[in-house]
N, C-alpha and C positions, 0 to 999 in steps of 0.2 A: 151690666147684665151678668147673669150667672154663667159660669163656664160650663160648656157641654161635658157631659159624662161619657166615659168610655163604656159603650153598651155591647160591643162586639163579643160574641161567644168565644171564649178562649179555651174551651174544653175541646181541644183538637185531637189529643192522643187517646184519651180514655174511651171515646166511642169506637175506636178502630177494632177490628177483629183480632183475636189472639194471634192468628197467623195472617197478617195483612197481605203478605206476598201471595200465599196460596189461596186464601179465602177471598180476600178483598181484591186481589189482582193488582196490587200496587207494585210498581217496579222499585228497585232500590233507590233510585233518584227521587221518585215520588214520596217514598217513605221518609227520606231525609228532609224533604221539603215540608212534610207535616210537622216535623220537630221545630222547624224554623217559622212556621206559619203564625203561631201566637205571638212570638217576639216581633215579627214584622208588622202584625196588626197594631201592637203597642207603639212601635216606632212611627207608623203612619199616623196614628192618633196624635202623638206628641208633636210631630213635625207639621202636620197639615191642619190640625184642629186646635189643640191646646195652646201651642205657642202663638198661633195666629190670633186667637181670641185674647190671649194675655197681652200681646203687643197692642191690640186695639183698645183694651179695657183698663189694664193696670198702669199705674204711674211709674215712670222711670226713676232711677236713683236721683238724677239731676232735678226732676220735677218735685220729688219728695223733699230734697234739700232746699228747694226754693219756696216751700210753704212756710209762711210766718206763723209761729206757734203762739204769738202774743206774750212772750216772756221778754222782759226788759232787764238787762244786767243792773245790779245795784250801782248807784252813784252816777247813772247816765242821764237821769231826768233832772233837768235844771229849769229854773223859772223861765229863762230866755227861750228854751226849746218849747216848753208848754205854751207860753204866751204866743210865740210865733206861730205854732201850729193852730191854736185856737183863733187867732186873728185871721189866718189864711182861710180856715173853715168858715168863720163868720162872714168875712168879706165876700168870699166866693159863693156862699150859700144864699145870702139874702141882700147883698149890697148894703150892708148895715151902715156904711159910712154915709150914704145918702139919707138913711133914716135918722141918723144922729143929727146931721146938718139941718134937717127939717124940724127938729125940736119936738118930736112926737112924745107926749107925756105918757107915763105908765098909768094904767087903771088902778083903782083902789085895790081890786082883787089881786092884781099882779104885785103891787107894792107889799101887800100883806104876805104873799107867798115868799117874797124876797127879804122880808123883814125890814122894809124901808117905810119911811113916812114923809109927809109933806109933798111938795111938787117934785116929781122925779121923772127923768127921761130915759130913753133907751141907753144913752151913754152911761147913766148912773148904774144901770143893770150890768153893763159890761165891766165897769170899774169894780163893781162888787165881785164879779167872777174873777177878775185879775187879783183882787185882794185875797180871795180864798185860795188861789193858787200860790200866791206869795207866802201866805201864812203857813202853808204846808210844804214849802220847798225842802226844808231839812228832812221832814218825814218822808217825802217822796224820794229823796236821794238815798236814804238808808233802806227803804223798802218800798219800791214803786207800787203805788196803788192805782194802776191804770190798765184797762183792758177794753176790748171792743167786740162788737157783734153786728148782726144785721137781721132784717126781716123783710118779707114781701107784703105789700099792702093788699087788702081784700076789697076795698071800695065801700066798706060800710062805716057807719059812725053812730054816735049817740050812746046813751046809757046802757042800751041793750047789746051794744057791739063794741065793748071797750078793747083797747090794745093793751098788751102787757109785755114787759121785758124783765129778764132776770140777770143780775150780776153775780159773779162768783164770790164777791165780797160786798160788804155794806158800803155803797158809794156815798159821796157827799153831793156830787153833781153828775148829771147825765145829759149828754147832747144828742139830738136826733137830727139827721140831715138826709134829704132825698139824694140818692147817689147821682142821678142824671138830670134832675129837674131843678126848679127854682122856687119850691114851695116855702123856703125860708129855713129857719133854725129853731128847733125846740130845745128848751132848757128846763130841766127838772132839778129843783133844789131839795134834796132828800130830807134834810133836817126839818123843813117846814111842813112835810107831809104827815098825815095821821093815818090810822087804819080805816078811816072812813073817807069817802070822796069829798074833797074840798078843792077850791081853786088853787092849784099848786104847780101848774106847768105854764111857763111863758112861751108863747109862740110868736116868733118874729116873721111876719109875712111880708114879702117883697111888695113895696108900693102901697101897703095898707097900714092901718094902725096896729099896735101890739094887742093881741088878744090872749086869752088864757083858757086852758082846758081844765076840767076837773080831774084830779088825780088822787091816788092813795098808795100806800106802801103796805107790804105784807108784814106779818107778825115778826119775822126774822130780819126785816129791813133789806132784803135782797131783791124783791120783786116790786116793780111799780106798775100800776094799771092806770090808764087814762082814757078819757073820751071827750068829744066835743059835740055840742048840740047844733053847731053851725053847719058843717059839712065834712066830707072825707078828707079834704085838703088841710083844713085846720087841725084835724085829728092826726095828720101824718099817716094816712091810710089809703092813699090813692090806689085804685085797682091796678095790680101788676107792677107797681113801682117798688124799687128796692131802696130800703132805708138803712143807713149806717148809724151805729150807736157807739158813743165813747163814754165809758164810765171812769170817773176820777174819784178816788177815795182818800 
């Protein structure tokens, strides 16, 4: 909220008579008090209004220091760390291990988006993701290309209600996960996208087959837009749900 302004009239002395003792009838003590009145009004505002609102509204030094800026020191991103984090995300998001065990095959549209051919399964998609990470380990250690963000779902879906997300750099892969739910894991392979909507997002849904959303990227390669004609859940746009995004470049 906005902090309250000091609106008290501090013109205390100028309105007094030229001879406040004789004309205004002020005693010496009352006249002295007039000189202190404005200062005391300011002190009251600071102590009783400004600092109280600031304590309730502004973050403390400790709270500010606790904010993650999304900056990662050079040389700290290793393949093991990335793979471990992604496995945790995938397993916790959609119980992917059970999907792999069940041998669910990828659709032709999903295989095209991932650059795969032949009979492929969810496990093949994850192996591809791991290989992309492995291939870029050296680059990631020299200049980490990883950041994150979030958005809140609106409950809409379809070509007239696409979602979009923008990365500060041109990513290779983007992951989407509902923070508190189990809608699964969304994976966007940026090199497979064009500037027109094509089937380019893989959606791993818990307990169902793998489906795909239509997606496209912007001219500068920073923004991806996507939609599903199925429902808000497949589009990762459930009303009021918070979704976390990880970009890897």
